[in-house]
Biopython code that builds the backbone (N, CA, C, O; Angstrom):
import numpy as np
from Bio.PDB.StructureBuilder import StructureBuilder

atoms = [
    (1, "UNK", "N", (15.126, 10.876, 2.497)),
    (1, "UNK", "CA", (13.963, 10.012, 2.406)),
    (1, "UNK", "C", (14.408, 8.606, 2.002)),
    (1, "UNK", "O", (15.288, 8.423, 1.161)),
    (2, "UNK", "N", (13.778, 7.639, 2.624)),
    (2, "UNK", "CA", (14.087, 6.243, 2.333)),
    (2, "UNK", "C", (12.852, 5.571, 1.762)),
    (2, "UNK", "O", (11.776, 5.606, 2.360)),
    (3, "UNK", "N", (13.018, 4.958, 0.599)),
    (3, "UNK", "CA", (11.933, 4.197, -0.005)),
    (3, "UNK", "C", (12.460, 2.812, -0.354)),
    (3, "UNK", "O", (13.479, 2.667, -1.029)),
    (4, "UNK", "N", (11.751, 1.809, 0.116)),
    (4, "UNK", "CA", (12.097, 0.423, -0.178)),
    (4, "UNK", "C", (11.062, -0.101, -1.165)),
    (4, "UNK", "O", (9.874, -0.185, -0.852)),
    (5, "UNK", "N", (11.530, -0.453, -2.363)),
    (5, "UNK", "CA", (10.657, -0.988, -3.407)),
    (5, "UNK", "C", (10.497, -2.491, -3.211)),
    (5, "UNK", "O", (11.475, -3.238, -3.243)),
    (6, "UNK", "N", (9.269, -2.923, -3.009)),
    (6, "UNK", "CA", (8.994, -4.357, -2.906)),
    (6, "UNK", "C", (8.424, -4.844, -4.228)),
    (6, "UNK", "O", (7.698, -4.118, -4.906)),
    (7, "UNK", "N", (8.753, -6.063, -4.586)),
    (7, "UNK", "CA", (8.184, -6.644, -5.802)),
    (7, "UNK", "C", (6.962, -7.500, -5.447)),
    (7, "UNK", "O", (6.619, -7.664, -4.276)),
    (8, "UNK", "N", (6.326, -8.031, -6.471)),
    (8, "UNK", "CA", (5.101, -8.810, -6.286)),
    (8, "UNK", "C", (5.316, -9.997, -5.362)),
    (8, "UNK", "O", (4.477, -10.273, -4.504)),
    (9, "UNK", "N", (6.429, -10.704, -5.527)),
    (9, "UNK", "CA", (6.682, -11.880, -4.695)),
    (9, "UNK", "C", (6.790, -11.519, -3.217)),
    (9, "UNK", "O", (6.270, -12.239, -2.364)),
    (10, "UNK", "N", (7.456, -10.415, -2.911)),
    (10, "UNK", "CA", (7.589, -9.988, -1.509)),
    (10, "UNK", "C", (6.224, -9.622, -0.933)),
    (10, "UNK", "O", (5.924, -9.948, 0.216)),
    (11, "UNK", "N", (5.404, -8.952, -1.723)),
    (11, "UNK", "CA", (4.060, -8.583, -1.262)),
    (11, "UNK", "C", (3.219, -9.839, -1.056)),
    (11, "UNK", "O", (2.534, -9.966, -0.041)),
    (12, "UNK", "N", (3.265, -10.760, -2.002)),
    (12, "UNK", "CA", (2.504, -12.014, -1.878)),
    (12, "UNK", "C", (2.908, -12.786, -0.631)),
    (12, "UNK", "O", (2.049, -13.289, 0.094)),
    (13, "UNK", "N", (4.215, -12.885, -0.374)),
    (13, "UNK", "CA", (4.689, -13.599, 0.823)),
    (13, "UNK", "C", (4.163, -12.930, 2.092)),
    (13, "UNK", "O", (3.688, -13.600, 3.009)),
    (14, "UNK", "N", (4.254, -11.607, 2.132)),
    (14, "UNK", "CA", (3.789, -10.873, 3.313)),
    (14, "UNK", "C", (2.295, -11.011, 3.536)),
    (14, "UNK", "O", (1.840, -11.117, 4.675)),
    (15, "UNK", "N", (1.528, -11.009, 2.450)),
    (15, "UNK", "CA", (0.079, -11.200, 2.586)),
    (15, "UNK", "C", (-0.225, -12.634, 3.022)),
    (15, "UNK", "O", (-1.087, -12.862, 3.870)),
    (16, "UNK", "N", (0.486, -13.591, 2.437)),
    (16, "UNK", "CA", (0.238, -14.999, 2.752)),
    (16, "UNK", "C", (0.593, -15.344, 4.192)),
    (16, "UNK", "O", (-0.118, -16.110, 4.843)),
    (17, "UNK", "N", (1.690, -14.783, 4.691)),
    (17, "UNK", "CA", (2.084, -15.123, 6.067)),
    (17, "UNK", "C", (1.494, -14.169, 7.109)),
    (17, "UNK", "O", (1.738, -14.316, 8.307)),
    (18, "UNK", "N", (0.712, -13.188, 6.639)),
    (18, "UNK", "CA", (0.025, -12.291, 7.560)),
    (18, "UNK", "C", (0.886, -11.195, 8.158)),
    (18, "UNK", "O", (0.480, -10.542, 9.120)),
    (19, "UNK", "N", (2.080, -10.985, 7.594)),
    (19, "UNK", "CA", (2.969, -9.970, 8.168)),
    (19, "UNK", "C", (2.786, -8.575, 7.567)),
    (19, "UNK", "O", (3.279, -7.592, 8.121)),
    (20, "UNK", "N", (2.074, -8.484, 6.430)),
    (20, "UNK", "CA", (1.944, -7.214, 5.719)),
    (20, "UNK", "C", (0.512, -6.682, 5.757)),
    (20, "UNK", "O", (-0.449, -7.408, 5.503)),
    (21, "UNK", "N", (0.403, -5.402, 6.080)),
    (21, "UNK", "CA", (-0.837, -4.650, 5.937)),
    (21, "UNK", "C", (-0.680, -3.837, 4.657)),
    (21, "UNK", "O", (0.055, -2.849, 4.642)),
    (22, "UNK", "N", (-1.355, -4.236, 3.588)),
    (22, "UNK", "CA", (-1.231, -3.560, 2.305)),
    (22, "UNK", "C", (-2.241, -2.409, 2.249)),
    (22, "UNK", "O", (-3.453, -2.629, 2.264)),
    (23, "UNK", "N", (-1.725, -1.193, 2.185)),
    (23, "UNK", "CA", (-2.537, 0.026, 2.195)),
    (23, "UNK", "C", (-2.570, 0.585, 0.778)),
    (23, "UNK", "O", (-1.560, 1.068, 0.265)),
    (24, "UNK", "N", (-3.736, 0.512, 0.155)),
    (24, "UNK", "CA", (-3.933, 0.961, -1.228)),
    (24, "UNK", "C", (-4.290, 2.447, -1.220)),
    (24, "UNK", "O", (-5.318, 2.836, -0.666)),
    (25, "UNK", "N", (-3.444, 3.274, -1.832)),
    (25, "UNK", "CA", (-3.673, 4.723, -1.823)),
    (25, "UNK", "C", (-4.377, 5.216, -3.087)),
    (25, "UNK", "O", (-4.473, 6.423, -3.309)),
    (26, "UNK", "N", (-4.870, 4.296, -3.916)),
    (26, "UNK", "CA", (-5.643, 4.712, -5.086)),
    (26, "UNK", "C", (-6.971, 5.307, -4.629)),
    (26, "UNK", "O", (-7.349, 5.192, -3.463)),
    (27, "UNK", "N", (-7.660, 5.935, -5.551)),
    (27, "UNK", "CA", (-8.943, 6.558, -5.242)),
    (27, "UNK", "C", (-10.028, 5.502, -5.015)),
    (27, "UNK", "O", (-9.911, 4.379, -5.504)),
    (28, "UNK", "N", (-11.090, 5.859, -4.271)),
    (28, "UNK", "CA", (-12.132, 4.878, -3.950)),
    (28, "UNK", "C", (-12.727, 4.173, -5.165)),
    (28, "UNK", "O", (-12.989, 2.972, -5.111)),
    (29, "UNK", "N", (-12.946, 4.908, -6.266)),
    (29, "UNK", "CA", (-13.522, 4.262, -7.454)),
    (29, "UNK", "C", (-12.546, 3.246, -8.062)),
    (29, "UNK", "O", (-12.978, 2.233, -8.612)),
    (30, "UNK", "N", (-11.250, 3.502, -7.968)),
    (30, "UNK", "CA", (-10.267, 2.549, -8.461)),
    (30, "UNK", "C", (-10.258, 1.294, -7.592)),
    (30, "UNK", "O", (-10.232, 0.173, -8.100)),
    (31, "UNK", "N", (-10.280, 1.497, -6.290)),
    (31, "UNK", "CA", (-10.294, 0.384, -5.340)),
    (31, "UNK", "C", (-11.543, -0.469, -5.557)),
    (31, "UNK", "O", (-11.472, -1.698, -5.540)),
    (32, "UNK", "N", (-12.690, 0.189, -5.762)),
    (32, "UNK", "CA", (-13.954, -0.530, -5.961)),
    (32, "UNK", "C", (-13.949, -1.350, -7.245)),
    (32, "UNK", "O", (-14.599, -2.393, -7.317)),
    (33, "UNK", "N", (-13.226, -0.891, -8.254)),
    (33, "UNK", "CA", (-13.165, -1.617, -9.531)),
    (33, "UNK", "C", (-12.301, -2.866, -9.453)),
    (33, "UNK", "O", (-12.393, -3.738, -10.317)),
    (34, "UNK", "N", (-11.472, -2.960, -8.436)),
    (34, "UNK", "CA", (-10.628, -4.128, -8.238)),
    (34, "UNK", "C", (-9.429, -3.779, -7.387)),
    (34, "UNK", "O", (-8.837, -2.710, -7.533)),
    (35, "UNK", "N", (-9.077, -4.686, -6.499)),
    (35, "UNK", "CA", (-7.935, -4.460, -5.619)),
    (35, "UNK", "C", (-7.319, -5.794, -5.213)),
    (35, "UNK", "O", (-7.904, -6.859, -5.405)),
    (36, "UNK", "N", (-6.130, -5.700, -4.651)),
    (36, "UNK", "CA", (-5.414, -6.876, -4.194)),
    (36, "UNK", "C", (-6.121, -7.415, -2.949)),
    (36, "UNK", "O", (-6.368, -6.663, -2.006)),
    (37, "UNK", "N", (-6.449, -8.711, -2.938)),
    (37, "UNK", "CA", (-7.137, -9.273, -1.782)),
    (37, "UNK", "C", (-6.401, -8.989, -0.475)),
    (37, "UNK", "O", (-5.190, -9.181, -0.367)),
    (38, "UNK", "N", (-7.159, -8.530, 0.506)),
    (38, "UNK", "CA", (-6.595, -8.232, 1.809)),
    (38, "UNK", "C", (-6.114, -6.806, 1.976)),
    (38, "UNK", "O", (-5.777, -6.391, 3.085)),
    (39, "UNK", "N", (-6.075, -6.043, 0.882)),
    (39, "UNK", "CA", (-5.625, -4.654, 0.990)),
    (39, "UNK", "C", (-6.737, -3.785, 1.576)),
    (39, "UNK", "O", (-7.917, -4.132, 1.515)),
    (40, "UNK", "N", (-6.331, -2.651, 2.142)),
    (40, "UNK", "CA", (-7.292, -1.696, 2.688)),
    (40, "UNK", "C", (-7.143, -0.369, 1.949)),
    (40, "UNK", "O", (-6.043, 0.011, 1.549)),
    (41, "UNK", "N", (-8.244, 0.318, 1.778)),
    (41, "UNK", "CA", (-8.250, 1.579, 1.047)),
    (41, "UNK", "C", (-7.935, 2.755, 1.968)),
    (41, "UNK", "O", (-8.515, 2.900, 3.044)),
    (42, "UNK", "N", (-6.997, 3.590, 1.515)),
    (42, "UNK", "CA", (-6.631, 4.830, 2.221)),
    (42, "UNK", "C", (-6.183, 5.821, 1.143)),
    (42, "UNK", "O", (-4.984, 6.014, 0.939)),
    (43, "UNK", "N", (-7.148, 6.455, 0.447)),
    (43, "UNK", "CA", (-6.844, 7.266, -0.742)),
    (43, "UNK", "C", (-5.872, 8.414, -0.489)),
    (43, "UNK", "O", (-5.929, 9.089, 0.539)),
    (44, "UNK", "N", (-4.990, 8.612, -1.448)),
    (44, "UNK", "CA", (-4.017, 9.695, -1.361)),
    (44, "UNK", "C", (-4.691, 11.059, -1.375)),
    (44, "UNK", "O", (-4.204, 11.988, -0.732)),
    (45, "UNK", "N", (-5.797, 11.200, -2.091)),
    (45, "UNK", "CA", (-6.465, 12.506, -2.186)),
    (45, "UNK", "C", (-6.986, 12.990, -0.842)),
    (45, "UNK", "O", (-7.164, 14.191, -0.638)),
    (46, "UNK", "N", (-7.229, 12.071, 0.068)),
    (46, "UNK", "CA", (-7.710, 12.433, 1.410)),
    (46, "UNK", "C", (-6.787, 11.831, 2.468)),
    (46, "UNK", "O", (-7.233, 11.437, 3.545)),
    (47, "UNK", "N", (-5.511, 11.768, 2.148)),
    (47, "UNK", "CA", (-4.520, 11.097, 2.985)),
    (47, "UNK", "C", (-4.497, 11.704, 4.381)),
    (47, "UNK", "O", (-4.090, 12.852, 4.564)),
    (48, "UNK", "N", (-4.930, 10.935, 5.348)),
    (48, "UNK", "CA", (-5.040, 11.370, 6.732)),
    (48, "UNK", "C", (-4.026, 10.583, 7.554)),
    (48, "UNK", "O", (-4.224, 9.401, 7.835)),
    (49, "UNK", "N", (-2.946, 11.247, 7.933)),
    (49, "UNK", "CA", (-1.884, 10.552, 8.657)),
    (49, "UNK", "C", (-2.321, 10.061, 10.027)),
    (49, "UNK", "O", (-1.870, 9.006, 10.473)),
    (50, "UNK", "N", (-3.194, 10.807, 10.707)),
    (50, "UNK", "CA", (-3.673, 10.349, 12.011)),
    (50, "UNK", "C", (-4.468, 9.056, 11.865)),
    (50, "UNK", "O", (-4.308, 8.131, 12.661)),
    (51, "UNK", "N", (-5.324, 8.995, 10.849)),
    (51, "UNK", "CA", (-6.097, 7.780, 10.606)),
    (51, "UNK", "C", (-5.182, 6.624, 10.205)),
    (51, "UNK", "O", (-5.400, 5.483, 10.613)),
    (52, "UNK", "N", (-4.170, 6.921, 9.413)),
    (52, "UNK", "CA", (-3.227, 5.883, 9.011)),
    (52, "UNK", "C", (-2.435, 5.373, 10.212)),
    (52, "UNK", "O", (-2.241, 4.166, 10.360)),
    (53, "UNK", "N", (-1.980, 6.279, 11.062)),
    (53, "UNK", "CA", (-1.267, 5.866, 12.292)),
    (53, "UNK", "C", (-2.152, 4.956, 13.141)),
    (53, "UNK", "O", (-1.693, 3.932, 13.649)),
    (54, "UNK", "N", (-3.421, 5.331, 13.293)),
    (54, "UNK", "CA", (-4.357, 4.537, 14.091)),
    (54, "UNK", "C", (-4.567, 3.157, 13.472)),
    (54, "UNK", "O", (-4.600, 2.150, 14.179)),
    (55, "UNK", "N", (-4.710, 3.119, 12.146)),
    (55, "UNK", "CA", (-4.889, 1.847, 11.443)),
    (55, "UNK", "C", (-3.688, 0.941, 11.669)),
    (55, "UNK", "O", (-3.842, -0.238, 11.987)),
    (56, "UNK", "N", (-2.500, 1.490, 11.506)),
    (56, "UNK", "CA", (-1.273, 0.715, 11.669)),
    (56, "UNK", "C", (-1.127, 0.222, 13.109)),
    (56, "UNK", "O", (-0.773, -0.934, 13.341)),
    (57, "UNK", "N", (-1.400, 1.097, 14.065)),
    (57, "UNK", "CA", (-1.283, 0.722, 15.479)),
    (57, "UNK", "C", (-2.280, -0.364, 15.852)),
    (57, "UNK", "O", (-1.941, -1.298, 16.579)),
    (58, "UNK", "N", (-3.504, -0.246, 15.361)),
    (58, "UNK", "CA", (-4.546, -1.221, 15.692)),
    (58, "UNK", "C", (-4.296, -2.561, 15.009)),
    (58, "UNK", "O", (-4.627, -3.612, 15.559)),
    (59, "UNK", "N", (-3.717, -2.529, 13.823)),
    (59, "UNK", "CA", (-3.528, -3.749, 13.044)),
    (59, "UNK", "C", (-2.296, -4.528, 13.489)),
    (59, "UNK", "O", (-2.362, -5.746, 13.659)),
    (60, "UNK", "N", (-1.181, -3.843, 13.678)),
    (60, "UNK", "CA", (0.037, -4.491, 14.151)),
    (60, "UNK", "C", (0.916, -5.100, 13.079)),
    (60, "UNK", "O", (2.044, -5.495, 13.373)),
    (61, "UNK", "N", (0.441, -5.190, 11.847)),
    (61, "UNK", "CA", (1.276, -5.731, 10.773)),
    (61, "UNK", "C", (2.151, -4.638, 10.172)),
    (61, "UNK", "O", (1.922, -3.451, 10.405)),
    (62, "UNK", "N", (3.139, -5.036, 9.412)),
    (62, "UNK", "CA", (4.067, -4.119, 8.733)),
    (62, "UNK", "C", (3.338, -3.428, 7.579)),
    (62, "UNK", "O", (2.875, -4.103, 6.660)),
    (63, "UNK", "N", (3.226, -2.101, 7.608)),
    (63, "UNK", "CA", (2.505, -1.407, 6.538)),
    (63, "UNK", "C", (3.328, -1.297, 5.261)),
    (63, "UNK", "O", (4.508, -0.946, 5.286)),
    (64, "UNK", "N", (2.673, -1.607, 4.146)),
    (64, "UNK", "CA", (3.251, -1.466, 2.819)),
    (64, "UNK", "C", (2.225, -0.715, 1.986)),
    (64, "UNK", "O", (1.068, -1.128, 1.899)),
    (65, "UNK", "N", (2.647, 0.391, 1.372)),
    (65, "UNK", "CA", (1.731, 1.176, 0.546)),
    (65, "UNK", "C", (1.721, 0.650, -0.878)),
    (65, "UNK", "O", (2.714, 0.114, -1.369)),
    (66, "UNK", "N", (0.580, 0.813, -1.531)),
    (66, "UNK", "CA", (0.413, 0.346, -2.900)),
    (66, "UNK", "C", (-0.496, 1.309, -3.647)),
    (66, "UNK", "O", (-1.321, 1.996, -3.045)),
    (67, "UNK", "N", (-0.338, 1.351, -4.969)),
    (67, "UNK", "CA", (-1.224, 2.164, -5.812)),
    (67, "UNK", "C", (-1.345, 1.456, -7.160)),
    (67, "UNK", "O", (-1.257, 0.230, -7.221)),
    (68, "UNK", "N", (-1.543, 2.197, -8.218)),
    (68, "UNK", "CA", (-1.676, 1.579, -9.536)),
    (68, "UNK", "C", (-0.339, 1.102, -10.086)),
    (68, "UNK", "O", (-0.242, -0.012, -10.600)),
    (69, "UNK", "N", (0.705, 1.944, -9.982)),
    (69, "UNK", "CA", (1.983, 1.592, -10.588)),
    (69, "UNK", "C", (3.193, 2.041, -9.782)),
    (69, "UNK", "O", (4.312, 2.006, -10.293)),
    (70, "UNK", "N", (3.001, 2.461, -8.537)),
    (70, "UNK", "CA", (4.117, 2.820, -7.681)),
    (70, "UNK", "C", (4.408, 4.303, -7.537)),
    (70, "UNK", "O", (5.236, 4.690, -6.712)),
    (71, "UNK", "N", (3.748, 5.134, -8.318)),
    (71, "UNK", "CA", (4.016, 6.573, -8.259)),
    (71, "UNK", "C", (3.337, 7.215, -7.045)),
    (71, "UNK", "O", (3.990, 7.908, -6.265)),
    (72, "UNK", "N", (2.046, 6.988, -6.888)),
    (72, "UNK", "CA", (1.321, 7.589, -5.762)),
    (72, "UNK", "C", (1.761, 7.010, -4.422)),
    (72, "UNK", "O", (1.812, 7.731, -3.426)),
    (73, "UNK", "N", (2.079, 5.722, -4.387)),
    (73, "UNK", "CA", (2.529, 5.144, -3.120)),
    (73, "UNK", "C", (3.879, 5.740, -2.713)),
    (73, "UNK", "O", (4.115, 5.964, -1.526)),
    (74, "UNK", "N", (4.766, 5.998, -3.674)),
    (74, "UNK", "CA", (6.038, 6.659, -3.360)),
    (74, "UNK", "C", (5.792, 8.085, -2.879)),
    (74, "UNK", "O", (6.448, 8.547, -1.945)),
    (75, "UNK", "N", (4.856, 8.782, -3.506)),
    (75, "UNK", "CA", (4.509, 10.138, -3.082)),
    (75, "UNK", "C", (3.959, 10.126, -1.653)),
    (75, "UNK", "O", (4.301, 10.989, -0.844)),
    (76, "UNK", "N", (3.118, 9.157, -1.352)),
    (76, "UNK", "CA", (2.561, 9.042, 0.000)),
    (76, "UNK", "C", (3.659, 8.748, 1.021)),
    (76, "UNK", "O", (3.623, 9.270, 2.135)),
    (77, "UNK", "N", (4.626, 7.923, 0.653)),
    (77, "UNK", "CA", (5.751, 7.640, 1.550)),
    (77, "UNK", "C", (6.550, 8.907, 1.832)),
    (77, "UNK", "O", (6.906, 9.175, 2.979)),
    (78, "UNK", "N", (6.830, 9.680, 0.796)),
    (78, "UNK", "CA", (7.566, 10.936, 0.986)),
    (78, "UNK", "C", (6.823, 11.859, 1.941)),
    (78, "UNK", "O", (7.413, 12.441, 2.851)),
    (79, "UNK", "N", (5.519, 11.984, 1.719)),
    (79, "UNK", "CA", (4.728, 12.860, 2.580)),
    (79, "UNK", "C", (4.734, 12.351, 4.021)),
    (79, "UNK", "O", (4.967, 13.122, 4.952)),
    (80, "UNK", "N", (4.479, 11.066, 4.204)),
    (80, "UNK", "CA", (4.440, 10.499, 5.557)),
    (80, "UNK", "C", (5.782, 10.710, 6.261)),
    (80, "UNK", "O", (5.815, 11.112, 7.424)),
    (81, "UNK", "N", (6.872, 10.446, 5.570)),
    (81, "UNK", "CA", (8.195, 10.626, 6.177)),
    (81, "UNK", "C", (8.449, 12.087, 6.523)),
    (81, "UNK", "O", (9.058, 12.379, 7.552)),
    (82, "UNK", "N", (7.987, 13.014, 5.674)),
    (82, "UNK", "CA", (8.191, 14.440, 5.959)),
    (82, "UNK", "C", (7.420, 14.887, 7.195)),
    (82, "UNK", "O", (7.735, 15.915, 7.796)),
    (83, "UNK", "N", (6.406, 14.107, 7.571)),
    (83, "UNK", "CA", (5.593, 14.412, 8.740)),
    (83, "UNK", "C", (5.983, 13.553, 9.945)),
    (83, "UNK", "O", (5.280, 13.536, 10.955)),
    (84, "UNK", "N", (7.099, 12.846, 9.832)),
    (84, "UNK", "CA", (7.612, 12.066, 10.951)),
    (84, "UNK", "C", (7.050, 10.669, 11.095)),
    (84, "UNK", "O", (7.268, 10.022, 12.119)),
    (85, "UNK", "N", (6.334, 10.189, 10.098)),
    (85, "UNK", "CA", (5.787, 8.830, 10.142)),
    (85, "UNK", "C", (6.795, 7.908, 9.456)),
    (85, "UNK", "O", (7.087, 8.095, 8.275)),
    (86, "UNK", "N", (7.326, 6.926, 10.166)),
    (86, "UNK", "CA", (8.416, 6.104, 9.634)),
    (86, "UNK", "C", (7.972, 4.982, 8.693)),
    (86, "UNK", "O", (8.268, 3.812, 8.936)),
    (87, "UNK", "N", (7.274, 5.334, 7.639)),
    (87, "UNK", "CA", (6.906, 4.357, 6.617)),
    (87, "UNK", "C", (7.991, 4.343, 5.555)),
    (87, "UNK", "O", (8.505, 5.398, 5.182)),
    (88, "UNK", "N", (8.347, 3.163, 5.063)),
    (88, "UNK", "CA", (9.407, 3.090, 4.055)),
    (88, "UNK", "C", (9.083, 2.192, 2.868)),
    (88, "UNK", "O", (9.686, 2.352, 1.807)),
    (89, "UNK", "N", (8.152, 1.254, 3.010)),
    (89, "UNK", "CA", (7.958, 0.242, 1.974)),
    (89, "UNK", "C", (6.732, 0.487, 1.109)),
    (89, "UNK", "O", (5.677, 0.910, 1.581)),
    (90, "UNK", "N", (6.914, 0.202, -0.191)),
    (90, "UNK", "CA", (5.770, 0.222, -1.093)),
    (90, "UNK", "C", (5.946, -0.846, -2.158)),
    (90, "UNK", "O", (7.051, -1.315, -2.429)),
    (91, "UNK", "N", (4.814, -1.215, -2.755)),
    (91, "UNK", "CA", (4.795, -2.190, -3.835)),
    (91, "UNK", "C", (5.065, -1.407, -5.114)),
    (91, "UNK", "O", (4.177, -0.739, -5.644)),
    (92, "UNK", "N", (6.292, -1.495, -5.600)),
    (92, "UNK", "CA", (6.739, -0.666, -6.719)),
    (92, "UNK", "C", (5.919, -0.890, -7.995)),
    (92, "UNK", "O", (5.684, 0.061, -8.740)),
    (93, "UNK", "N", (5.487, -2.101, -8.260)),
    (93, "UNK", "CA", (4.714, -2.380, -9.480)),
    (93, "UNK", "C", (3.241, -2.076, -9.349)),
    (93, "UNK", "O", (2.558, -1.824, -10.341)),
    (94, "UNK", "N", (2.754, -2.101, -8.126)),
    (94, "UNK", "CA", (1.362, -1.780, -7.847)),
    (94, "UNK", "C", (0.352, -2.717, -8.496)),
    (94, "UNK", "O", (0.671, -3.816, -8.948)),
    (95, "UNK", "N", (-0.879, -2.226, -8.517)),
    (95, "UNK", "CA", (-1.996, -3.038, -9.001)),
    (95, "UNK", "C", (-1.814, -3.453, -10.454)),
    (95, "UNK", "O", (-2.215, -4.554, -10.830)),
    (96, "UNK", "N", (-1.223, -2.601, -11.275)),
    (96, "UNK", "CA", (-1.021, -2.958, -12.688)),
    (96, "UNK", "C", (-0.112, -4.172, -12.814)),
    (96, "UNK", "O", (-0.376, -5.058, -13.627)),
    (97, "UNK", "N", (0.949, -4.227, -12.026)),
    (97, "UNK", "CA", (1.836, -5.382, -12.043)),
    (97, "UNK", "C", (1.089, -6.628, -11.563)),
    (97, "UNK", "O", (1.222, -7.704, -12.146)),
    (98, "UNK", "N", (0.315, -6.473, -10.509)),
    (98, "UNK", "CA", (-0.436, -7.581, -9.918)),
    (98, "UNK", "C", (-1.397, -8.195, -10.933)),
    (98, "UNK", "O", (-1.425, -9.410, -11.129)),
    (99, "UNK", "N", (-2.182, -7.334, -11.572)),
    (99, "UNK", "CA", (-3.200, -7.828, -12.494)),
    (99, "UNK", "C", (-2.585, -8.353, -13.789)),
    (99, "UNK", "O", (-3.085, -9.320, -14.362)),
    (100, "UNK", "N", (-1.516, -7.731, -14.248)),
    (100, "UNK", "CA", (-0.820, -8.190, -15.449)),
    (100, "UNK", "C", (-0.248, -9.587, -15.260)),
    (100, "UNK", "O", (-0.167, -10.365, -16.210)),
    (101, "UNK", "N", (0.143, -9.898, -14.047)),
    (101, "UNK", "CA", (0.698, -11.217, -13.732)),
    (101, "UNK", "C", (-0.400, -12.274, -13.567)),
    (101, "UNK", "O", (-0.110, -13.453, -13.367)),
    (102, "UNK", "N", (-1.651, -11.844, -13.651)),
    (102, "UNK", "CA", (-2.763, -12.795, -13.537)),
    (102, "UNK", "C", (-3.126, -13.167, -12.114)),
    (102, "UNK", "O", (-3.790, -14.177, -11.881)),
    (103, "UNK", "N", (-2.695, -12.355, -11.166)),
    (103, "UNK", "CA", (-3.015, -12.628, -9.755)),
    (103, "UNK", "C", (-4.502, -12.352, -9.488)),
    (103, "UNK", "O", (-5.136, -11.573, -10.200)),
    (104, "UNK", "N", (-5.038, -12.994, -8.467)),
    (104, "UNK", "CA", (-6.440, -12.832, -8.088)),
    (104, "UNK", "C", (-6.694, -11.411, -7.571)),
    (104, "UNK", "O", (-5.821, -10.795, -6.961)),
    (105, "UNK", "N", (-7.895, -10.908, -7.825)),
    (105, "UNK", "CA", (-8.304, -9.603, -7.324)),
    (105, "UNK", "C", (-9.672, -9.728, -6.670)),
    (105, "UNK", "O", (-10.401, -10.700, -6.867)),
    (106, "UNK", "N", (-9.987, -8.713, -5.891)),
    (106, "UNK", "CA", (-11.335, -8.643, -5.293)),
    (106, "UNK", "C", (-12.049, -7.468, -5.925)),
    (106, "UNK", "O", (-13.202, -7.194, -5.592)),
]
sb = StructureBuilder()
sb.init_structure("model")
sb.init_model(0)
sb.init_chain("A")
sb.init_seg("    ")
for serial, (resi, resn, name, xyz) in enumerate(atoms, 1):
    if name == "N":
        sb.init_residue(resn, " ", resi, " ")
    sb.init_atom(name, np.array(xyz, "f"), 0.0, 1.0, " ", f" {name:<3s}", serial, name[0])
structure = sb.get_structure()
């Protein structure tokens, strides 16, 4: 399994230049309480690889998974890779790192 840990700066650059599709795997209530601007919700508890494949194909940007602190996004990467989906990148610090740094949220 391959996991590439991205830091906040890499995620910010990707969001700013439009190259990153940030997929938040936290639960819907967590996402509703606050999320990184531009991220999309795809909860781990109902992780649907077919829906994720369709989202990625339709969007065209490089998918990066995110969660609260990097644990669930790494778990989602492992699962996706075990099912033949070539996802490798996640935001290792997650939403907690983002908000602690004082970054804007929605």
